[in-house]
ZATI-273446 format. One record per residue (C-alpha): x, y, z; residue in one letter. Coordinates in nm, 3 decimals. Last residue first. Layout:
N
atom c1 X; c2 Y; c3 Z; rest A
...
***
This chain:
451
atom c1 1.941; c2 -5.970; c3 23.151; rest T
atom c1 1.871; c2 -5.942; c3 22.777; rest F
atom c1 2.074; c2 -5.635; c3 22.683; rest L
atom c1 2.364; c2 -5.700; c3 22.921; rest K
atom c1 2.398; c2 -6.062; c3 22.807; rest R
atom c1 2.382; c2 -5.959; c3 22.440; rest K
atom c1 2.674; c2 -5.715; c3 22.493; rest I
atom c1 2.877; c2 -5.990; c3 22.661; rest P
atom c1 2.826; c2 -6.219; c3 22.358; rest R
atom c1 2.892; c2 -5.957; c3 22.089; rest L
atom c1 3.272; c2 -5.976; c3 22.107; rest L
atom c1 3.273; c2 -6.356; c3 22.108; rest N
atom c1 3.045; c2 -6.365; c3 21.806; rest K
atom c1 3.265; c2 -6.115; c3 21.625; rest L
atom c1 3.574; c2 -6.326; c3 21.693; rest K
atom c1 3.399; c2 -6.641; c3 21.574; rest I
atom c1 3.272; c2 -6.466; c3 21.261; rest K
atom c1 3.621; c2 -6.327; c3 21.189; rest L
atom c1 3.774; c2 -6.676; c3 21.212; rest S
atom c1 3.514; c2 -6.817; c3 20.974; rest S
atom c1 3.576; c2 -6.534; c3 20.728; rest K
atom c1 3.952; c2 -6.591; c3 20.740; rest V
atom c1 3.911; c2 -6.966; c3 20.689; rest E
atom c1 3.667; c2 -6.916; c3 20.400; rest A
atom c1 3.876; c2 -6.653; c3 20.222; rest M
atom c1 3.982; c2 -6.886; c3 19.941; rest P
atom c1 3.617; c2 -6.987; c3 19.895; rest D
atom c1 3.605; c2 -7.328; c3 19.736; rest I
atom c1 3.301; c2 -7.440; c3 19.544; rest S
atom c1 3.230; c2 -7.810; c3 19.570; rest S
atom c1 3.207; c2 -7.968; c3 19.225; rest F
atom c1 3.462; c2 -8.242; c3 19.274; rest Q
atom c1 3.487; c2 -8.456; c3 18.961; rest F
atom c1 3.508; c2 -8.833; c3 18.954; rest D
atom c1 3.127; c2 -8.857; c3 18.942; rest E
atom c1 3.142; c2 -8.707; c3 18.591; rest I
atom c1 3.299; c2 -9.028; c3 18.465; rest N
atom c1 3.442; c2 -8.977; c3 18.115; rest E
atom c1 3.518; c2 -8.607; c3 18.166; rest V
atom c1 3.495; c2 -8.372; c3 17.867; rest F
atom c1 3.158; c2 -8.201; c3 17.826; rest M
atom c1 2.978; c2 -8.268; c3 18.153; rest H
atom c1 3.300; c2 -8.223; c3 18.351; rest A
atom c1 3.386; c2 -7.892; c3 18.188; rest F
atom c1 3.030; c2 -7.762; c3 18.238; rest L
atom c1 3.043; c2 -7.850; c3 18.606; rest Q
atom c1 3.386; c2 -7.684; c3 18.611; rest M
atom c1 3.234; c2 -7.365; c3 18.474; rest V
atom c1 2.960; c2 -7.363; c3 18.737; rest R
atom c1 3.214; c2 -7.424; c3 19.018; rest K
atom c1 3.427; c2 -7.135; c3 18.892; rest V
atom c1 3.118; c2 -6.914; c3 18.912; rest A
atom c1 3.054; c2 -7.029; c3 19.270; rest E
atom c1 3.415; c2 -6.959; c3 19.365; rest P
atom c1 3.401; c2 -6.593; c3 19.253; rest N
atom c1 3.513; c2 -6.461; c3 18.917; rest V
atom c1 3.766; c2 -6.182; c3 18.896; rest H
atom c1 3.674; c2 -5.846; c3 18.748; rest R
atom c1 3.388; c2 -5.698; c3 18.954; rest K
atom c1 3.637; c2 -5.597; c3 19.228; rest N
atom c1 3.404; c2 -5.745; c3 19.493; rest A
atom c1 3.427; c2 -6.090; c3 19.333; rest E
atom c1 3.205; c2 -6.157; c3 19.038; rest W
atom c1 2.966; c2 -6.430; c3 18.925; rest P
atom c1 2.633; c2 -6.299; c3 19.059; rest N
atom c1 2.347; c2 -6.470; c3 18.875; rest E
atom c1 2.576; c2 -6.704; c3 18.689; rest C
atom c1 2.479; c2 -6.853; c3 18.351; rest G
atom c1 2.501; c2 -6.547; c3 18.127; rest Y
atom c1 2.848; c2 -6.392; c3 18.159; rest M
atom c1 3.009; c2 -6.674; c3 18.357; rest V
atom c1 2.868; c2 -6.956; c3 18.146; rest T
atom c1 2.926; c2 -6.768; c3 17.821; rest E
atom c1 3.296; c2 -6.720; c3 17.896; rest Y
atom c1 3.331; c2 -7.084; c3 18.003; rest S
atom c1 3.194; c2 -7.208; c3 17.672; rest P
atom c1 3.456; c2 -7.486; c3 17.627; rest L
atom c1 3.544; c2 -7.525; c3 17.260; rest Y
atom c1 3.698; c2 -7.846; c3 17.129; rest F
atom c1 4.003; c2 -7.912; c3 16.908; rest V
atom c1 4.080; c2 -8.273; c3 16.810; rest D
atom c1 3.839; c2 -8.385; c3 16.541; rest E
atom c1 3.692; c2 -8.040; c3 16.469; rest S
atom c1 4.023; c2 -7.898; c3 16.351; rest H
atom c1 3.942; c2 -7.599; c3 16.127; rest N
atom c1 3.601; c2 -7.550; c3 16.287; rest K
atom c1 3.763; c2 -7.536; c3 16.633; rest V
atom c1 4.009; c2 -7.268; c3 16.516; rest F
atom c1 3.726; c2 -7.070; c3 16.356; rest E
atom c1 3.532; c2 -7.069; c3 16.684; rest N
atom c1 3.837; c2 -6.971; c3 16.888; rest A
atom c1 3.904; c2 -6.677; c3 16.654; rest A
atom c1 3.540; c2 -6.564; c3 16.683; rest V
atom c1 3.552; c2 -6.579; c3 17.064; rest R
atom c1 3.890; c2 -6.403; c3 17.072; rest L
atom c1 3.766; c2 -6.111; c3 16.863; rest I
atom c1 3.451; c2 -6.077; c3 17.073; rest S
atom c1 3.652; c2 -6.088; c3 17.397; rest K
atom c1 3.879; c2 -5.805; c3 17.282; rest S
atom c1 3.599; c2 -5.588; c3 17.147; rest L
atom c1 3.393; c2 -5.626; c3 17.466; rest C
atom c1 3.699; c2 -5.545; c3 17.677; rest T
atom c1 3.781; c2 -5.236; c3 17.471; rest A
atom c1 3.423; c2 -5.119; c3 17.516; rest S
atom c1 3.457; c2 -5.157; c3 17.894; rest V
atom c1 3.803; c2 -4.993; c3 17.894; rest V
atom c1 3.661; c2 -4.693; c3 17.707; rest H
atom c1 3.772; c2 -4.702; c3 17.347; rest N
atom c1 3.950; c2 -4.432; c3 17.147; rest K
atom c1 4.313; c2 -4.409; c3 17.261; rest K
atom c1 4.332; c2 -4.781; c3 17.336; rest S
atom c1 4.603; c2 -4.883; c3 17.586; rest F
atom c1 4.339; c2 -5.056; c3 17.800; rest T
atom c1 4.343; c2 -5.138; c3 18.171; rest K
atom c1 4.225; c2 -5.429; c3 18.388; rest N
atom c1 4.078; c2 -5.599; c3 18.085; rest L
atom c1 3.773; c2 -5.806; c3 18.175; rest P
atom c1 3.788; c2 -6.164; c3 18.311; rest I
atom c1 3.556; c2 -6.389; c3 18.109; rest P
atom c1 3.848; c2 -6.597; c3 17.977; rest S
atom c1 3.785; c2 -6.746; c3 17.636; rest V
atom c1 3.808; c2 -7.122; c3 17.593; rest S
atom c1 4.003; c2 -7.383; c3 17.400; rest I
atom c1 4.033; c2 -7.755; c3 17.467; rest I
atom c1 4.309; c2 -7.915; c3 17.262; rest F
atom c1 4.389; c2 -8.279; c3 17.192; rest K
atom c1 4.741; c2 -8.416; c3 17.139; rest I
atom c1 4.770; c2 -8.744; c3 16.945; rest N
atom c1 5.045; c2 -8.626; c3 16.708; rest P
atom c1 5.278; c2 -8.502; c3 16.987; rest K
atom c1 5.590; c2 -8.348; c3 16.826; rest H
atom c1 5.439; c2 -8.244; c3 16.492; rest K
atom c1 5.099; c2 -8.189; c3 16.653; rest K
atom c1 5.249; c2 -7.932; c3 16.893; rest Y
atom c1 5.413; c2 -7.736; c3 16.612; rest I
atom c1 5.108; c2 -7.734; c3 16.382; rest A
atom c1 4.856; c2 -7.656; c3 16.658; rest Y
atom c1 5.057; c2 -7.371; c3 16.806; rest I
atom c1 5.107; c2 -7.226; c3 16.457; rest K
atom c1 4.733; c2 -7.254; c3 16.390; rest E
atom c1 4.660; c2 -7.071; c3 16.714; rest L
atom c1 4.889; c2 -6.785; c3 16.614; rest E
atom c1 4.728; c2 -6.751; c3 16.269; rest K
atom c1 4.380; c2 -6.762; c3 16.422; rest I
atom c1 4.481; c2 -6.483; c3 16.661; rest N
atom c1 4.617; c2 -6.258; c3 16.387; rest D
atom c1 4.310; c2 -6.320; c3 16.166; rest E
atom c1 4.072; c2 -6.221; c3 16.445; rest V
atom c1 4.279; c2 -5.908; c3 16.502; rest S
atom c1 4.553; c2 -5.851; c3 16.761; rest L
atom c1 4.560; c2 -5.506; c3 16.917; rest N
atom c1 4.926; c2 -5.420; c3 16.881; rest K
atom c1 5.158; c2 -5.202; c3 17.087; rest Q
atom c1 5.530; c2 -5.145; c3 17.037; rest R
atom c1 5.817; c2 -5.166; c3 17.284; rest L
atom c1 6.183; c2 -5.071; c3 17.295; rest L
atom c1 6.121; c2 -4.699; c3 17.353; rest S
atom c1 5.922; c2 -4.789; c3 17.667; rest P
atom c1 6.222; c2 -4.905; c3 17.875; rest E
atom c1 6.061; c2 -5.194; c3 18.065; rest I
atom c1 5.899; c2 -5.152; c3 18.408; rest K
atom c1 5.557; c2 -5.069; c3 18.255; rest H
atom c1 5.571; c2 -5.380; c3 18.037; rest P
atom c1 5.290; c2 -5.577; c3 18.205; rest S
atom c1 5.395; c2 -5.935; c3 18.163; rest V
atom c1 5.378; c2 -6.191; c3 17.885; rest S
atom c1 5.587; c2 -5.990; c3 17.642; rest T
atom c1 5.572; c2 -6.056; c3 17.269; rest Y
atom c1 5.871; c2 -6.111; c3 17.041; rest K
atom c1 5.892; c2 -5.885; c3 16.736; rest E
atom c1 6.274; c2 -5.893; c3 16.765; rest S
atom c1 6.383; c2 -5.527; c3 16.745; rest H
atom c1 6.039; c2 -5.375; c3 16.814; rest A
atom c1 5.978; c2 -5.578; c3 17.129; rest F
atom c1 5.611; c2 -5.670; c3 17.158; rest F
atom c1 5.309; c2 -5.556; c3 17.357; rest W
atom c1 4.958; c2 -5.700; c3 17.335; rest A
atom c1 4.593; c2 -5.598; c3 17.344; rest E
atom c1 4.398; c2 -5.904; c3 17.231; rest T
atom c1 4.297; c2 -6.050; c3 17.567; rest L
atom c1 4.269; c2 -6.368; c3 17.772; rest G
atom c1 4.250; c2 -6.685; c3 17.566; rest L
atom c1 4.238; c2 -6.999; c3 17.781; rest T
atom c1 4.421; c2 -7.288; c3 17.616; rest L
atom c1 4.374; c2 -7.637; c3 17.761; rest I
atom c1 4.610; c2 -7.917; c3 17.657; rest F
atom c1 4.508; c2 -8.281; c3 17.648; rest V
atom c1 4.747; c2 -8.578; c3 17.625; rest D
atom c1 5.026; c2 -8.388; c3 17.799; rest C
atom c1 5.361; c2 -8.551; c3 17.867; rest K
atom c1 5.535; c2 -8.392; c3 17.567; rest L
atom c1 5.443; c2 -8.041; c3 17.678; rest L
atom c1 5.575; c2 -8.101; c3 18.029; rest A
atom c1 5.905; c2 -8.251; c3 17.913; rest N
atom c1 5.964; c2 -7.957; c3 17.679; rest K
atom c1 5.885; c2 -7.705; c3 17.952; rest L
atom c1 6.109; c2 -7.880; c3 18.206; rest A
atom c1 6.410; c2 -7.866; c3 17.974; rest I
atom c1 6.359; c2 -7.497; c3 17.888; rest N
atom c1 6.290; c2 -7.418; c3 18.256; rest H
atom c1 6.616; c2 -7.568; c3 18.377; rest N
atom c1 6.820; c2 -7.355; c3 18.135; rest K
atom c1 6.645; c2 -7.027; c3 18.221; rest Y
atom c1 6.648; c2 -7.116; c3 18.594; rest D
atom c1 7.027; c2 -7.111; c3 18.599; rest E
atom c1 7.038; c2 -6.790; c3 18.396; rest I
atom c1 6.784; c2 -6.608; c3 18.619; rest F
atom c1 6.953; c2 -6.716; c3 18.941; rest G
atom c1 7.286; c2 -6.586; c3 18.812; rest K
atom c1 7.128; c2 -6.256; c3 18.713; rest Y
atom c1 7.029; c2 -6.179; c3 19.074; rest D
atom c1 6.744; c2 -6.206; c3 19.326; rest K
atom c1 6.512; c2 -6.383; c3 19.085; rest Y
atom c1 6.132; c2 -6.398; c3 19.088; rest L
atom c1 5.972; c2 -6.712; c3 19.224; rest P
atom c1 5.731; c2 -6.752; c3 19.059; rest N
atom c1 5.663; c2 -6.720; c3 18.690; rest S
atom c1 5.509; c2 -6.448; c3 18.481; rest T
atom c1 5.663; c2 -6.542; c3 18.147; rest R
atom c1 5.832; c2 -6.374; c3 17.849; rest F
atom c1 5.946; c2 -6.064; c3 18.038; rest P
atom c1 6.154; c2 -6.281; c3 18.278; rest D
atom c1 6.164; c2 -6.116; c3 18.617; rest C
atom c1 6.434; c2 -5.970; c3 18.841; rest I
atom c1 6.344; c2 -5.844; c3 19.188; rest E
atom c1 6.404; c2 -5.489; c3 19.314; rest G
atom c1 6.039; c2 -5.391; c3 19.313; rest N
atom c1 5.995; c2 -5.526; c3 18.961; rest N
atom c1 6.296; c2 -5.546; c3 18.734; rest E
atom c1 6.300; c2 -5.660; c3 18.373; rest A
atom c1 6.512; c2 -5.924; c3 18.206; rest V
atom c1 6.678; c2 -6.005; c3 17.876; rest I
atom c1 6.891; c2 -6.310; c3 17.807; rest Y
atom c1 6.743; c2 -6.360; c3 17.462; rest E
atom c1 6.477; c2 -6.622; c3 17.420; rest P
atom c1 6.561; c2 -6.954; c3 17.257; rest E
atom c1 6.310; c2 -7.044; c3 16.988; rest W
atom c1 6.220; c2 -7.351; c3 16.786; rest Y
atom c1 6.333; c2 -7.589; c3 17.060; rest G
atom c1 6.007; c2 -7.769; c3 17.138; rest F
atom c1 5.943; c2 -7.589; c3 17.464; rest G
atom c1 6.045; c2 -7.249; c3 17.331; rest R
atom c1 5.819; c2 -7.277; c3 17.028; rest E
atom c1 5.530; c2 -7.391; c3 17.251; rest V
atom c1 5.584; c2 -7.097; c3 17.489; rest M
atom c1 5.625; c2 -6.858; c3 17.194; rest Q
atom c1 5.285; c2 -6.970; c3 17.063; rest R
atom c1 5.129; c2 -6.903; c3 17.401; rest M
atom c1 5.290; c2 -6.558; c3 17.409; rest S
atom c1 5.160; c2 -6.493; c3 17.056; rest P
atom c1 4.808; c2 -6.595; c3 17.175; rest T
atom c1 4.783; c2 -6.329; c3 17.446; rest N
atom c1 4.746; c2 -6.336; c3 17.825; rest F
atom c1 5.002; c2 -6.592; c3 17.930; rest L
atom c1 4.989; c2 -6.632; c3 18.309; rest N
atom c1 5.274; c2 -6.822; c3 18.472; rest G
atom c1 5.527; c2 -7.008; c3 18.259; rest V
atom c1 5.641; c2 -7.231; c3 18.545; rest R
atom c1 5.601; c2 -7.571; c3 18.383; rest A
atom c1 5.274; c2 -7.764; c3 18.401; rest P
atom c1 5.075; c2 -7.442; c3 18.463; rest S
atom c1 4.914; c2 -7.254; c3 18.754; rest V
atom c1 5.092; c2 -7.466; c3 19.012; rest R
atom c1 5.129; c2 -7.187; c3 19.267; rest Y
atom c1 5.004; c2 -6.828; c3 19.269; rest P
atom c1 4.719; c2 -6.916; c3 19.512; rest S
atom c1 4.360; c2 -6.858; c3 19.406; rest N
atom c1 4.268; c2 -7.221; c3 19.483; rest T
atom c1 4.565; c2 -7.417; c3 19.617; rest L
atom c1 4.443; c2 -7.415; c3 19.976; rest K
atom c1 4.324; c2 -7.776; c3 19.967; rest E
atom c1 4.667; c2 -7.875; c3 19.826; rest I
atom c1 4.824; c2 -7.781; c3 20.159; rest K
atom c1 5.147; c2 -7.576; c3 20.144; rest F
atom c1 5.417; c2 -7.715; c3 20.376; rest D
atom c1 5.665; c2 -7.796; c3 20.100; rest K
atom c1 5.607; c2 -7.480; c3 19.896; rest P
atom c1 5.450; c2 -7.543; c3 19.553; rest L
atom c1 5.674; c2 -7.425; c3 19.268; rest D
atom c1 5.683; c2 -7.751; c3 19.073; rest D
atom c1 5.835; c2 -7.782; c3 18.728; rest E
atom c1 5.697; c2 -8.094; c3 18.562; rest E
atom c1 5.347; c2 -8.070; c3 18.703; rest I
atom c1 5.100; c2 -8.239; c3 18.467; rest V
atom c1 4.740; c2 -8.245; c3 18.588; rest Y
atom c1 4.643; c2 -8.608; c3 18.632; rest N
atom c1 4.308; c2 -8.551; c3 18.802; rest F
atom c1 4.265; c2 -8.557; c3 19.178; rest G
atom c1 3.976; c2 -8.311; c3 19.201; rest S
atom c1 4.203; c2 -8.053; c3 19.367; rest R
atom c1 4.441; c2 -8.075; c3 19.072; rest Q
atom c1 4.168; c2 -8.021; c3 18.816; rest L
atom c1 4.029; c2 -7.730; c3 19.019; rest Q
atom c1 4.370; c2 -7.563; c3 19.039; rest H
atom c1 4.433; c2 -7.581; c3 18.665; rest A
atom c1 4.083; c2 -7.450; c3 18.584; rest I
atom c1 4.119; c2 -7.158; c3 18.825; rest A
atom c1 4.464; c2 -7.074; c3 18.688; rest R
atom c1 4.328; c2 -7.065; c3 18.334; rest A
atom c1 4.108; c2 -6.776; c3 18.452; rest F
atom c1 4.416; c2 -6.565; c3 18.512; rest C
atom c1 4.511; c2 -6.595; c3 18.146; rest S
atom c1 4.650; c2 -6.882; c3 17.947; rest G
atom c1 4.812; c2 -7.219; c3 17.973; rest A
atom c1 4.697; c2 -7.571; c3 18.046; rest S
atom c1 4.811; c2 -7.929; c3 18.091; rest G
atom c1 4.628; c2 -8.260; c3 18.121; rest V
atom c1 4.768; c2 -8.614; c3 18.135; rest A
atom c1 4.471; c2 -8.851; c3 18.119; rest T
atom c1 4.478; c2 -9.102; c3 18.407; rest K
atom c1 4.176; c2 -8.969; c3 18.599; rest K
atom c1 3.970; c2 -8.954; c3 18.281; rest N
atom c1 3.957; c2 -8.703; c3 17.999; rest I
atom c1 3.846; c2 -8.732; c3 17.633; rest I
atom c1 3.472; c2 -8.764; c3 17.694; rest P
atom c1 3.359; c2 -8.526; c3 17.415; rest F
atom c1 2.995; c2 -8.461; c3 17.503; rest R
atom c1 2.771; c2 -8.259; c3 17.274; rest E
atom c1 2.512; c2 -7.985; c3 17.324; rest R
atom c1 2.658; c2 -7.765; c3 17.600; rest Y
atom c1 2.552; c2 -7.478; c3 17.823; rest F
atom c1 2.478; c2 -7.638; c3 18.160; rest V
atom c1 2.140; c2 -7.528; c3 18.300; rest D
atom c1 2.106; c2 -7.401; c3 18.656; rest E
atom c1 2.139; c2 -7.024; c3 18.629; rest Y
atom c1 1.959; c2 -7.012; c3 18.293; rest I
atom c1 1.662; c2 -7.196; c3 18.442; rest N
atom c1 1.502; c2 -7.430; c3 18.189; rest F
atom c1 1.136; c2 -7.464; c3 18.088; rest Y
atom c1 1.034; c2 -7.738; c3 17.843; rest H
atom c1 0.859; c2 -7.952; c3 18.102; rest D
atom c1 0.679; c2 -7.633; c3 18.215; rest P
atom c1 0.477; c2 -7.597; c3 17.894; rest N
atom c1 0.229; c2 -7.312; c3 17.930; rest G
atom c1 0.348; c2 -7.131; c3 18.242; rest V
atom c1 0.725; c2 -7.179; c3 18.222; rest K
atom c1 0.710; c2 -7.172; c3 17.842; rest T
atom c1 0.555; c2 -6.824; c3 17.849; rest Y
atom c1 0.822; c2 -6.717; c3 18.101; rest Q
atom c1 1.117; c2 -6.818; c3 17.883; rest N
atom c1 1.397; c2 -6.852; c3 18.140; rest N
atom c1 1.634; c2 -7.022; c3 17.895; rest P
atom c1 1.690; c2 -6.915; c3 17.533; rest W
atom c1 1.556; c2 -7.185; c3 17.305; rest Q
atom c1 1.769; c2 -7.420; c3 17.092; rest I
atom c1 1.971; c2 -7.625; c3 17.345; rest V
atom c1 1.718; c2 -7.692; c3 17.622; rest R
atom c1 1.427; c2 -7.714; c3 17.378; rest T
atom c1 1.595; c2 -8.012; c3 17.214; rest K
atom c1 1.621; c2 -8.207; c3 17.538; rest A
atom c1 1.271; c2 -8.096; c3 17.639; rest P
atom c1 1.117; c2 -8.266; c3 17.331; rest D
atom c1 1.018; c2 -8.178; c3 16.974; rest K
atom c1 1.054; c2 -7.803; c3 17.023; rest R
atom c1 1.043; c2 -7.719; c3 16.653; rest L
atom c1 1.293; c2 -7.444; c3 16.575; rest Y
atom c1 1.511; c2 -7.654; c3 16.343; rest C
atom c1 1.211; c2 -7.836; c3 16.185; rest F
atom c1 1.139; c2 -7.688; c3 15.844; rest E
atom c1 1.469; c2 -7.521; c3 15.764; rest N
atom c1 1.655; c2 -7.824; c3 15.902; rest N
atom c1 1.457; c2 -8.054; c3 15.674; rest E
atom c1 1.537; c2 -7.835; c3 15.375; rest V
atom c1 1.905; c2 -7.821; c3 15.469; rest Q
atom c1 1.926; c2 -8.199; c3 15.508; rest E
atom c1 1.751; c2 -8.244; c3 15.172; rest S
atom c1 2.001; c2 -8.007; c3 15.011; rest L
atom c1 2.284; c2 -8.231; c3 15.128; rest N
atom c1 2.105; c2 -8.534; c3 14.984; rest D
atom c1 2.044; c2 -8.342; c3 14.659; rest L
atom c1 2.413; c2 -8.258; c3 14.615; rest F
atom c1 2.524; c2 -8.610; c3 14.705; rest K
atom c1 2.278; c2 -8.752; c3 14.453; rest I
atom c1 2.402; c2 -8.503; c3 14.191; rest V
atom c1 2.765; c2 -8.597; c3 14.237; rest D
atom c1 2.709; c2 -8.972; c3 14.272; rest K
atom c1 2.508; c2 -8.993; c3 13.950; rest K
atom c1 2.778; c2 -8.834; c3 13.737; rest L
atom c1 3.046; c2 -9.043; c3 13.904; rest N
atom c1 2.846; c2 -9.363; c3 13.849; rest D
atom c1 2.774; c2 -9.312; c3 13.479; rest E
atom c1 2.481; c2 -9.546; c3 13.410; rest S
atom c1 2.190; c2 -9.303; c3 13.424; rest Y
atom c1 1.826; c2 -9.407; c3 13.373; rest N
atom c1 1.733; c2 -9.618; c3 13.675; rest K
atom c1 1.954; c2 -9.461; c3 13.941; rest N
atom c1 1.860; c2 -9.112; c3 13.823; rest I
atom c1 1.485; c2 -9.186; c3 13.808; rest K
atom c1 1.490; c2 -9.333; c3 14.159; rest I
atom c1 1.678; c2 -9.023; c3 14.281; rest K
atom c1 1.410; c2 -8.804; c3 14.118; rest F
atom c1 1.140; c2 -8.995; c3 14.306; rest K
atom c1 1.299; c2 -8.956; c3 14.652; rest S
atom c1 1.392; c2 -8.588; c3 14.618; rest H
atom c1 1.067; c2 -8.478; c3 14.450; rest F
atom c1 0.861; c2 -8.646; c3 14.723; rest E
atom c1 1.063; c2 -8.482; c3 14.999; rest K
atom c1 1.050; c2 -8.148; c3 14.817; rest F
atom c1 0.673; c2 -8.161; c3 14.832; rest S
atom c1 0.361; c2 -8.236; c3 14.626; rest T
atom c1 0.552; c2 -8.360; c3 14.324; rest P
atom c1 0.412; c2 -8.265; c3 13.979; rest V
atom c1 0.584; c2 -8.456; c3 13.699; rest N
atom c1 0.659; c2 -8.389; c3 13.332; rest D
atom c1 0.762; c2 -8.025; c3 13.362; rest N
atom c1 0.931; c2 -8.101; c3 13.694; rest L
atom c1 1.145; c2 -8.369; c3 13.527; rest Y
atom c1 1.245; c2 -8.135; c3 13.246; rest N
atom c1 1.357; c2 -7.871; c3 13.496; rest K
atom c1 1.545; c2 -8.134; c3 13.697; rest I
atom c1 1.733; c2 -8.241; c3 13.382; rest E
atom c1 1.808; c2 -7.875; c3 13.296; rest N
atom c1 1.949; c2 -7.812; c3 13.644; rest C
atom c1 2.149; c2 -8.133; c3 13.603; rest W
atom c1 2.319; c2 -8.014; c3 13.287; rest Y
atom c1 2.363; c2 -7.657; c3 13.410; rest S
atom c1 2.571; c2 -7.787; c3 13.699; rest S
atom c1 2.458; c2 -7.745; c3 14.060; rest L
atom c1 2.653; c2 -7.466; c3 14.236; rest G
atom c1 2.408; c2 -7.345; c3 14.502; rest D
atom c1 2.322; c2 -7.047; c3 14.278; rest K
atom c1 2.219; c2 -7.295; c3 14.008; rest K
atom c1 1.999; c2 -7.483; c3 14.255; rest L
atom c1 1.837; c2 -7.154; c3 14.358; rest G
atom c1 1.764; c2 -7.074; c3 13.995; rest L
atom c1 1.594; c2 -7.413; c3 13.959; rest I
atom c1 1.368; c2 -7.349; c3 14.260; rest F
atom c1 1.279; c2 -6.994; c3 14.154; rest M
atom c1 1.192; c2 -7.112; c3 13.801; rest K
atom c1 0.983; c2 -7.399; c3 13.940; rest K
atom c1 0.801; c2 -7.156; c3 14.170; rest F
atom c1 0.721; c2 -6.920; c3 13.881; rest W
atom c1 0.578; c2 -7.212; c3 13.684; rest E
atom c1 0.339; c2 -7.304; c3 13.967; rest E
atom c1 0.239; c2 -7.667; c3 14.018; rest N
atom c1 0.497; c2 -7.719; c3 14.295; rest W
atom c1 0.313; c2 -7.448; c3 14.493; rest I
atom c1 0.002; c2 -7.660; c3 14.540; rest N
atom c1 -0.053; c2 -7.554; c3 14.902; rest K
atom c1 0.051; c2 -7.190; c3 14.864; rest K
atom c1 0.288; c2 -7.065; c3 15.135; rest S
atom c1 0.521; c2 -6.878; c3 14.900; rest L
atom c1 0.236; c2 -6.675; c3 14.755; rest N
atom c1 0.377; c2 -6.498; c3 14.452; rest K
atom c1 0.217; c2 -6.161; c3 14.361; rest V
atom c1 0.252; c2 -6.081; c3 13.992; rest L
atom c1 -0.117; c2 -6.155; c3 13.924; rest E
atom c1 -0.211; c2 -5.858; c3 14.143; rest I
atom c1 -0.027; c2 -5.620; c3 13.911; rest N
atom c1 -0.342; c2 -5.468; c3 13.745; rest K
atom c1 -0.524; c2 -5.395; c3 14.072; rest M
***
């Protein structure tokens, strides 16, 4: 075997003795961006010394640098480089090591059956665990919270209000006799000002622009079953005539600005990427455009870059007017009801849409890690709920909402005890009434059968 000497054993005990290893190590440092000067210094050091590990090399070479080099900036750069590399080396060695149950919980996929049998303390049930690593306790009962987004944002808004948190309501649409306990799944109080559901990021950006006076929408309306609606929001109530629309238009602009300024934390729930905009103005609709003259509209499936750009605009405008604002961003788990794609099945279109939004949200958080935080509500519903869906298999059921709000509280609420985790079934009263009626109907039948 004439080439056997060419084989390089990367697990060899005395690998730091090998010339081929030293060459590989130095080449890696060059690829990482270390200057030729310092690569040559490290090469000379390794020729004169034989460390047994990277840890030993790192500590002893730093001693040599501090002793023999007087230029502070020169020393600082290489020490910083090697310290960063040391973190990477340590992470390479220990990142998968299940040191304790707390680490196992966040690095290993739950429901591992081998772990359940062999090391039960490290076993976690995927339907009981809460999918987070860090806490960001930015919300208490006094913190002014607002939200906007898709249908799922409604569930978050309602749960915050039911738990007695300071959810901002500047433009209230709640009927006088409507009990707060019945708020869940109702069309009321879904946002601080009556913007309704906003499914795409351009609509959210337009909301912020409108609130802070960067944009005044045209007086354009659509009709739905004889009622007039604003194509830029899905608010209740709809209007009976143009006069009602114009009066509400002015009041809404004022209320929206006040609402945005009051918020200390704003939650954005991203819904979908398929969007419609007006060709003449490039302004995006927030409602289904099937009632609008179709020649005025264009379709766009927003890319990762498009969504990041929109989120950055929201951030820049909001921060200018409210410097201390914090954002919580999530992706709605609710699938597309319909797709305008000519190639993708609605299920594939949904997967594409959610994937794009998840990546965009991740980049947005990375860009502003001090005041933008990701809430993994999408992951909780998709993976952490055994049966999360209502009968239509699109909207999440009360138990799934409860799981997400448990996650929300663990991540963001100062005192978790302040939060109500009871799941609310909007059909509970109806179901209870039906059970009583059925019981009463069956009672005489039972008597005949057993007497």
